[in-house]
C-alpha positions as CSV (number, residue, x, y, z in Angstrom):
1,M,-18.5,19.1,-8.3
2,K,-18.1,17.2,-5.1
3,V,-14.8,15.7,-4.9
4,E,-14.6,12.2,-3.4
5,K,-12.1,10.9,-0.9
6,I,-10.1,8.0,-2.5
7,E,-8.3,5.3,-0.3
8,T,-5.7,2.8,-1.2
9,I,-6.1,-0.9,-0.2
10,S,-4.3,-4.0,-1.2
11,L,-5.6,-7.2,-2.2
12,K,-4.3,-10.7,-2.9
13,I,-5.9,-12.0,-5.9
14,P,-5.0,-15.4,-8.2
15,H,-2.6,-14.6,-11.0
16,N,-5.5,-15.7,-13.5
17,F,-7.5,-12.7,-12.2
18,V,-4.6,-10.5,-12.7
19,K,-4.5,-11.7,-16.3
20,Q,-8.1,-11.1,-16.9
21,L,-7.9,-7.7,-15.2
22,D,-5.1,-6.6,-17.2
23,K,-7.0,-7.8,-20.5
24,I,-10.1,-5.9,-19.7
25,A,-8.0,-2.8,-18.6
26,K,-6.4,-2.9,-22.1
27,E,-9.6,-3.3,-24.0
28,E,-11.3,-0.6,-22.2
29,D,-8.2,1.6,-22.3
30,R,-8.4,1.9,-18.4
31,S,-6.2,1.4,-15.4
32,R,-6.2,-1.7,-13.2
33,S,-7.6,0.6,-10.5
34,S,-10.4,2.1,-12.7
35,V,-11.5,-1.7,-13.7
36,M,-11.3,-2.7,-10.3
37,R,-13.4,0.3,-8.9
38,M,-16.1,-0.6,-11.6
39,A,-15.9,-4.2,-10.6
40,F,-16.4,-3.2,-6.7
41,E,-19.1,-0.7,-7.6
42,K,-21.0,-3.4,-9.3
43,F,-20.6,-5.8,-6.6
44,L,-21.9,-3.3,-4.0
45,E,-25.0,-2.3,-6.2
46,D,-25.7,-6.1,-6.7
47,Y,-25.4,-6.9,-2.8
48,A,-27.8,-3.8,-2.1
49,E,-30.1,-5.1,-4.6
50,E,-30.1,-8.7,-3.3
51,K,-30.4,-7.5,0.2
52,W,-33.5,-5.5,-0.8
53,T,-35.0,-8.3,-2.6
54,K,-34.5,-10.7,0.5
55,K,-36.4,-8.2,2.6
56,I,-39.3,-7.7,0.2
57,I,-39.6,-11.4,-0.3
58,A,-39.4,-12.0,3.7
59,E,-42.2,-9.5,4.0
60,Y,-44.2,-11.2,1.3
61,E,-43.8,-14.6,2.9
62,K,-44.4,-13.3,6.4
63,D,-48.3,-12.2,5.1
64,G,-48.4,-15.7,3.5
65,G,-48.5,-14.1,0.1
66,S,-52.0,-13.1,0.8
67,N,-51.3,-9.4,0.8
68,Q,-49.7,-8.3,-2.2
69,K,-48.7,-4.9,-1.3
70,T,-47.6,-2.2,-3.5
71,Y,-44.4,-0.2,-2.3
72,T,-44.0,3.2,-2.7
73,L,-40.4,4.6,-3.7
74,E,-40.0,5.9,-0.1
75,E,-41.0,2.4,1.5
76,I,-38.4,0.8,-0.5
77,M,-35.7,3.4,0.2
78,N,-36.7,2.8,4.0
79,L,-36.4,-1.0,3.5
80,L,-32.9,-0.6,2.0
81,S,-31.5,1.6,5.0
């Protein structure tokens, strides 16, 4: 099992976010940090997906929409990097 390095950051957020965070942490029986890590992970996944989607759309539009290319998994991974 690979041990991942954990770093500490500080973040200023509005009080109502803290209240919502605490409510979720309590409901999920998790710490604030755990809930925030999950939120950041989701954000990063969504960001990568949006970036990939924009690249695919740009490629499609560059071809004028006439060349409906099928992408292999390797091609998609290359577009993401």
